[in-house]
C-alpha positions as CSV (number, residue, x, y, z in Angstrom):
1,M,91.8,72.2,84.0
2,V,94.4,72.9,86.7
3,E,93.2,75.5,89.2
4,P,94.9,78.9,88.9
5,V,95.8,78.9,92.6
6,F,97.8,75.7,92.2
7,I,99.6,77.1,89.2
8,T,100.5,80.2,91.1
9,I,101.6,78.3,94.2
10,G,103.6,75.8,92.2
11,V,105.6,78.4,90.3
12,L,106.3,80.4,93.5
13,I,107.5,77.2,95.4
14,T,109.6,76.1,92.5
15,L,111.3,79.5,92.2
16,S,111.8,79.6,95.9
17,L,113.5,76.2,95.9
18,I,115.8,76.5,92.9
19,S,116.9,80.2,93.0
20,P,119.4,79.7,95.9
21,F,121.3,77.3,93.6
22,L,121.5,79.9,90.9
23,S,123.2,82.6,93.0
24,G,125.8,84.4,91.0
25,K,124.2,83.6,87.6
26,K,123.8,86.5,85.3
27,L,120.4,87.9,84.7
28,L,118.9,85.9,87.7
29,N,117.2,89.0,89.0
30,Y,115.7,89.9,85.7
31,S,114.5,86.4,85.2
32,A,112.8,86.4,88.5
33,S,111.2,89.7,87.7
34,A,109.9,88.3,84.4
35,V,108.4,85.3,86.2
36,Y,106.5,87.5,88.7
37,T,105.3,89.7,85.8
38,L,104.1,86.6,83.8
39,L,102.2,85.4,86.9
40,L,100.7,88.9,87.3
41,I,99.5,88.8,83.6
42,Y,98.1,85.3,84.1
43,L,96.3,86.5,87.2
44,A,94.8,89.4,85.3
45,Y,93.7,87.0,82.6
46,V,92.0,84.8,85.2
47,L,90.2,87.7,86.7
48,Y,89.1,89.0,83.2
49,Q,87.8,85.7,82.2
50,G,86.1,85.0,85.5
51,I,87.8,81.6,85.8
52,G,88.4,80.5,89.4
53,L,86.5,83.3,91.1
54,G,83.7,80.9,91.9
55,K,85.7,77.8,92.2
56,L,88.2,79.4,94.6
57,K,85.5,80.6,97.1
58,G,86.7,78.0,99.6
59,L,90.1,79.6,99.7
60,T,89.5,83.2,98.8
61,P,86.9,85.3,100.7
62,G,87.0,88.1,98.1
63,L,88.7,90.4,95.8
64,L,91.2,91.5,98.5
65,S,93.2,88.3,98.2
66,Y,93.6,88.8,94.5
67,A,94.6,92.4,95.1
68,V,97.2,91.3,97.7
69,L,98.6,88.7,95.4
70,S,98.8,91.3,92.5
71,V,100.6,93.9,94.6
72,S,102.9,91.2,96.0
73,L,103.9,90.1,92.5
74,I,104.4,93.8,91.4
75,A,106.5,94.5,94.5
76,G,108.5,91.3,93.8
77,A,109.0,92.1,90.2
78,L,110.2,95.7,91.0
79,T,112.5,94.9,93.8
80,S,114.0,91.9,91.9
81,L,115.3,94.3,89.3
82,S,117.7,95.8,91.9
83,L,118.9,92.5,93.4
84,S,122.1,92.6,91.4
85,K,123.4,95.1,94.0
86,L,123.4,92.1,96.5
87,G,125.9,90.2,94.3
88,K,126.0,86.4,95.0
89,K,123.2,86.8,97.6
90,A,120.7,87.6,94.9
91,G,119.6,84.0,94.5
92,I,118.7,83.7,98.2
93,A,116.9,87.0,98.0
94,V,114.7,85.7,95.1
95,S,113.9,82.6,97.2
96,L,112.8,84.7,100.2
97,I,110.8,87.1,98.0
98,S,109.0,84.2,96.4
99,A,108.3,82.7,99.8
100,G,107.0,86.1,101.0
101,I,104.6,86.4,98.0
102,L,103.3,82.9,98.7
103,A,102.8,83.7,102.4
104,N,101.0,86.9,101.6
105,F,98.6,85.0,99.3
106,V,97.8,82.4,101.9
107,L,97.3,85.0,104.7
108,S,94.9,87.0,102.5
109,S,93.0,84.0,101.2
110,T,92.1,81.7,104.2
111,L,90.5,81.7,107.6
112,N,91.9,78.4,108.6
113,P,94.0,78.9,111.7
114,F,96.5,76.2,110.7
115,Y,97.1,77.7,107.3
116,I,97.4,81.2,108.9
117,I,100.0,80.0,111.4
118,A,102.0,78.2,108.7
119,A,101.9,81.3,106.4
120,W,102.7,83.6,109.3
121,G,105.8,81.6,110.1
122,L,106.9,81.5,106.4
123,L,106.4,85.3,106.1
124,S,108.4,85.9,109.3
125,V,111.3,83.7,108.3
126,S,111.4,85.4,104.9
127,S,111.4,88.8,106.5
128,Y,114.2,88.1,108.9
129,G,116.2,86.5,106.2
130,I,115.8,89.5,103.9
131,A,116.8,91.9,106.7
132,A,119.9,89.9,107.4
133,I,120.9,89.1,103.9
134,P,123.7,91.8,103.6
135,K,125.4,90.0,106.6
136,D,127.0,93.1,107.9
137,K,126.9,93.9,111.7
138,V,124.0,96.4,111.4
139,S,121.8,94.1,109.3
140,L,122.4,91.1,111.5
141,G,121.6,93.1,114.6
142,N,118.4,94.5,113.0
143,S,117.4,91.1,111.9
144,L,117.7,89.8,115.5
145,K,115.7,92.7,116.8
146,Y,113.0,92.1,114.1
147,A,113.0,88.4,115.0
148,F,112.5,89.1,118.7
149,M,109.5,91.3,118.1
150,G,108.2,88.9,115.5
151,G,108.4,86.1,118.1
152,L,106.3,88.1,120.5
153,S,103.7,88.9,117.8
154,F,103.5,85.2,117.0
155,Q,102.7,84.4,120.6
156,L,100.0,87.0,120.7
157,L,98.5,85.6,117.5
158,L,98.4,82.1,119.0
159,L,96.8,83.4,122.2
160,S,94.1,85.3,120.3
161,F,93.2,82.1,118.4
162,V,93.1,80.1,121.7
163,L,90.7,82.6,123.3
164,Y,88.5,82.7,120.2
165,Y,88.1,79.0,119.9
166,L,87.6,78.4,123.6
167,F,84.9,81.0,124.0
168,V,83.2,81.3,120.6
169,G,79.5,80.8,121.1
170,S,79.8,81.4,124.8
171,V,77.6,83.9,126.7
172,I,80.9,85.4,128.0
173,G,82.0,87.8,125.3
174,L,84.9,89.5,127.1
175,P,87.5,86.8,126.2
176,I,86.7,87.2,122.5
177,V,87.1,90.9,122.8
178,I,90.5,90.4,124.5
179,G,91.4,87.9,121.8
180,A,90.5,90.4,119.1
181,A,92.6,93.1,120.8
182,L,95.5,90.6,120.9
183,L,95.0,89.9,117.2
184,V,95.3,93.6,116.4
185,T,98.4,93.9,118.6
186,A,100.0,90.9,117.0
187,I,99.4,92.3,113.5
188,G,100.4,95.7,114.8
189,F,103.8,94.4,115.7
190,K,104.1,92.8,112.3
191,I,103.3,95.9,110.2
192,G,104.6,98.7,112.5
193,V,101.5,100.1,114.2
194,V,102.2,102.6,117.0
195,P,102.9,101.8,119.9
196,F,104.1,98.3,118.6
197,H,106.5,99.8,116.1
198,M,109.7,99.7,118.1
199,W,111.7,97.6,115.7
200,L,110.7,99.4,112.5
201,P,112.8,102.7,112.7
202,D,116.0,100.7,113.2
203,V,115.3,98.0,110.6
204,Y,114.0,100.4,107.9
205,G,116.2,103.3,108.8
206,T,119.7,101.7,109.0
207,S,119.5,98.3,107.1
208,D,120.6,97.9,103.5
209,P,118.1,99.9,101.4
210,I,117.6,97.0,98.9
211,A,116.6,94.7,101.8
212,V,114.3,97.5,103.1
213,S,112.7,98.0,99.7
214,V,111.6,94.4,99.9
215,L,110.5,94.5,103.5
216,S,108.5,97.7,103.1
217,S,106.8,97.0,99.8
218,L,106.1,93.3,100.2
219,M,106.2,91.8,103.7
220,K,103.2,93.8,105.2
221,L,100.5,93.0,102.7
222,G,99.3,89.6,103.9
223,P,98.9,90.6,107.6
224,I,96.9,93.7,106.6
225,A,94.4,91.5,104.6
226,L,94.3,89.0,107.4
227,L,93.2,91.6,109.8
228,V,90.3,92.6,107.5
229,N,89.2,89.1,106.9
230,L,89.3,87.9,110.5
231,F,87.4,90.9,111.8
232,G,84.8,90.4,109.0
233,V,84.0,87.0,110.4
234,G,84.5,87.6,114.1
235,L,82.3,90.6,114.6
236,V,79.1,88.4,114.5
237,F,80.1,86.9,117.9
238,L,80.2,90.3,119.7
239,T,77.6,92.6,121.2
240,G,77.1,96.1,120.0
241,L,79.0,97.6,122.9
242,E,81.9,95.2,122.4
243,K,82.0,96.0,118.6
244,E,82.1,99.7,119.4
245,A,85.0,99.2,121.9
246,L,87.1,97.3,119.3
247,L,86.3,99.9,116.6
248,T,87.3,102.7,118.9
249,F,90.5,100.9,119.8
250,L,91.4,100.5,116.1
251,M,90.5,104.1,115.3
252,L,92.7,105.3,118.1
253,L,95.6,103.2,116.8
254,A,95.1,104.6,113.3
255,V,95.2,108.2,114.5
256,L,98.2,107.6,116.8
257,T,100.1,105.7,114.1
258,M,99.7,108.3,111.3
259,T,100.3,111.2,113.7
260,W,103.4,109.8,115.4
261,G,104.8,108.6,112.1
262,N,104.4,112.1,110.5
263,V,105.8,114.1,113.5
264,T,108.9,111.9,113.9
265,A,109.5,111.8,110.1
266,A,109.5,115.6,110.1
267,V,112.4,115.9,112.5
268,Q,114.7,113.3,110.9
269,R,118.0,114.4,109.4
270,D,118.5,111.2,107.5
271,V,116.4,110.6,104.4
272,Q,116.2,106.9,104.8
273,K,115.1,107.3,108.5
274,M,112.5,109.8,107.3
275,L,111.2,107.2,104.9
276,A,111.2,104.6,107.7
277,Y,109.0,106.8,109.9
278,S,106.8,107.8,106.9
279,S,106.1,104.1,106.5
280,I,104.6,104.1,109.9
281,S,102.3,107.0,109.0
282,H,101.1,105.3,105.9
283,I,100.1,102.2,108.0
284,G,97.9,104.7,109.9
285,F,96.1,105.6,106.7
286,M,95.6,102.0,105.9
287,L,94.2,101.3,109.4
288,M,91.8,104.2,108.8
289,A,90.5,102.3,105.7
290,I,90.3,99.1,107.6
291,S,88.4,100.7,110.5
292,V,85.9,102.1,108.0
293,I,85.4,98.6,106.6
294,I,84.8,97.2,110.1
295,A,82.5,100.1,110.9
296,S,80.5,99.5,107.7
297,Y,79.9,95.9,108.8
298,M,78.7,97.1,112.2
299,Y,76.4,99.9,110.9
300,G,75.1,97.8,108.0
301,V,76.3,100.2,105.3
302,S,78.3,99.5,102.1
303,A,82.0,98.9,102.6
304,T,82.8,99.1,98.9
305,L,84.5,102.5,98.9
306,A,86.6,101.5,101.9
307,Y,87.7,98.3,100.2
308,I,88.6,100.2,97.0
309,A,90.5,102.7,99.1
310,L,92.5,100.0,100.9
311,I,93.3,98.1,97.7
312,I,94.5,101.3,95.8
313,Y,96.5,102.3,98.9
314,L,98.3,98.9,99.0
315,F,99.3,99.4,95.3
316,S,100.4,103.0,95.8
317,Y,102.3,102.4,99.0
318,S,104.2,99.3,97.9
319,I,105.3,100.6,94.5
320,S,106.4,104.0,96.0
321,K,108.5,102.3,98.7
322,A,110.1,99.9,96.3
323,S,111.3,102.9,94.3
324,A,112.2,105.2,97.2
325,F,114.4,102.8,99.1
326,S,116.1,101.6,95.9
327,Y,117.0,105.2,95.2
328,M,118.6,105.5,98.7
329,K,120.9,102.6,97.8
330,G,122.7,104.9,95.4
331,F,124.1,107.0,98.3
332,D,126.7,105.9,100.9
333,N,125.6,108.8,103.2
334,R,121.8,109.3,103.2
335,S,121.5,112.6,105.1
336,Y,119.7,115.5,103.6
337,E,123.0,117.3,103.1
338,S,124.4,114.3,101.2
339,I,121.7,114.2,98.6
340,K,121.8,117.9,97.8
341,G,122.1,118.6,94.1
342,A,121.2,115.0,93.1
343,G,118.3,116.2,91.1
344,R,120.6,118.4,89.0
345,T,123.4,115.9,88.7
346,Y,121.3,112.8,88.1
347,G,118.3,114.4,86.6
348,G,116.4,111.3,85.1
349,V,116.5,108.9,88.0
350,S,116.1,111.7,90.6
351,G,113.0,112.9,88.7
352,M,111.5,109.5,88.9
353,F,112.3,109.3,92.6
354,S,110.5,112.7,93.0
355,V,107.4,111.1,91.4
356,S,107.5,108.4,94.2
357,L,107.7,111.1,96.9
358,L,104.9,113.1,95.4
359,N,102.8,109.9,95.2
360,L,103.4,109.3,98.9
361,L,102.3,112.9,99.5
362,G,99.1,112.3,97.5
363,L,99.6,114.7,94.6
364,P,97.1,114.4,91.7
365,P,96.9,112.7,89.3
366,L,99.2,110.1,90.8
367,L,97.9,106.8,92.3
368,G,98.6,108.0,95.9
369,F,96.1,110.9,95.4
370,W,93.2,108.5,94.6
371,A,94.3,106.3,97.5
372,K,94.1,109.1,100.1
373,L,91.0,110.6,98.5
374,F,89.0,107.4,98.8
375,V,90.3,106.8,102.3
376,F,89.1,110.3,103.4
377,M,85.8,110.0,101.5
378,S,85.0,106.6,103.2
379,A,86.0,108.0,106.6
380,A,83.5,110.9,106.1
381,N,80.6,108.4,105.8
382,P,77.6,110.3,107.4
383,N,76.0,106.9,108.3
384,I,78.7,106.0,110.8
385,A,78.2,108.1,114.0
386,L,81.6,107.4,115.5
387,F,83.3,109.3,112.6
388,Y,81.5,112.5,113.5
389,V,81.3,115.1,116.3
390,G,78.1,116.9,115.6
391,Y,78.3,117.7,111.9
392,I,82.1,117.6,111.8
393,P,83.7,114.5,110.2
394,W,86.6,114.5,112.7
395,Y,88.0,111.2,111.6
396,A,88.5,112.3,108.0
397,L,89.8,115.7,109.1
398,V,92.6,114.0,111.2
399,G,93.7,112.1,108.1
400,I,93.7,115.3,106.0
401,I,95.7,117.2,108.5
402,N,98.2,114.4,108.7
403,S,98.5,114.4,105.0
404,V,99.2,118.1,105.0
405,I,101.9,117.6,107.7
406,S,103.6,115.1,105.5
407,A,104.1,117.7,102.8
408,F,106.8,119.3,105.0
409,Y,109.2,116.5,104.9
410,Y,108.6,115.3,101.4
411,V,109.0,118.8,100.0
412,R,112.2,119.1,102.1
413,V,113.7,116.2,100.3
414,L,112.7,117.7,96.9
415,Q,114.3,121.0,98.0
416,S,117.5,119.2,98.8
417,L,117.5,117.3,95.5
418,Y,117.4,120.5,93.5
419,T,119.8,122.6,95.5
420,E,123.0,123.7,93.8
421,S,125.6,121.1,94.7
422,K,127.4,118.0,93.3
423,P,126.8,114.8,95.3
424,N,128.4,111.5,94.8
425,A,126.0,108.6,94.0
426,V,126.0,105.4,91.9
427,F,122.7,104.3,90.5
428,E,123.9,101.4,88.4
429,G,121.5,98.5,88.7
430,L,118.9,100.7,90.4
431,R,117.5,102.8,87.6
432,L,115.1,100.2,86.2
433,T,113.3,99.7,89.5
434,I,112.9,103.5,90.1
435,I,111.8,104.3,86.5
436,V,109.4,101.5,86.1
437,S,107.9,102.1,89.6
438,S,107.3,105.8,88.8
439,A,105.8,104.9,85.4
440,I,103.3,102.6,87.1
441,L,102.3,105.3,89.6
442,I,101.7,107.8,86.8
443,V,99.8,105.4,84.5
444,G,98.0,103.7,87.4
445,G,96.9,107.1,88.6
446,I,95.2,107.7,85.3
447,I,93.8,104.2,84.6
448,L,93.3,102.2,87.8
449,P,90.7,104.5,89.5
450,I,88.6,104.3,86.3
451,L,88.1,100.6,87.1
452,F,86.4,101.4,90.4
453,I,84.6,104.6,89.7
């Protein structure tokens, strides 16, 4: 029997290679979406049957890699539905999306440094290509900025590996601590952690929304899983004090990222830029879940709830961003003023967009509610001393306060949508992505948590 992993990789490589030659073909984007959906169904079948879970242990450390592949396929399927807006460049976009999905899977599934470096490079090239695909002056400039920061993060990644392999097993632990900090910084540049986020507001806030929907929903997943997996293995080589220092560093980044992202999102006058900064804040919530996982390893407590929180958050975030940025493509001007009345004029598609915003806010019973709830519950673990000041779970409270702050700018968008006005927008080729995404968020909010509770 052919291993499921080879079938998945083979299909993704084939689609990546042939799709550029099919640019301009009718229904290419729908065909690509169908392929990703079929792969997702096959993956669900494999998990249900239990085939490959034991055989793939050499490649997959755990369920997180399956979750990343599943979310990547969903994001690929959803964003592909809108690729007709790119015209003849749709084939290249499908190729880059397929390469990105493959890179995410490898990054989340292996600890081999050579595979990691190769997958990191593939993901980087795919990301830069997606950012530049509209070929206008703004997109090309943003792609170059993205590539520059990506090159820096790649150098930091290599340096962290060098320090680890030179000093692992040594009595000198400081170089490994520095290497771990460099690893966090490298991945921080990749996913937009404050203060390594300099490229993100411009790329997400001013590039073509279709390209941004792919970047935001798909291209961060692998590095997030990589951070979890590498820390899970590397902690055994550190002393208690060194572990606490790294955990404190990661917690500080989580708090800084969610707070800065929220505050800056709240003062934006452009909806797409608001969504860009809100993407930063959501990375902060994911870092909170990751820090709980790492703390659980350190304190010898169960990390199950934190893993569940991270997995559901990945689903929730990716689907919402695919929908939200696709909706923005319908407007030429994306200021709050320009979208006024869209909820009245384009009721159906705007209503589905509103679901995505409410999901990002964390309103029950949507998927985003469960994601945030599980993150806050895991961050209030009484067995982890660093999360408490006296009897007060300060870490969880910071997350809750930031979630409340985010209500300001999400509700502001909703208020603009349903204000009396008549905006100009064109949602042809976009509706399917927005509607299907919102439907998944609603149904997923009802069904998916049941699988984990």
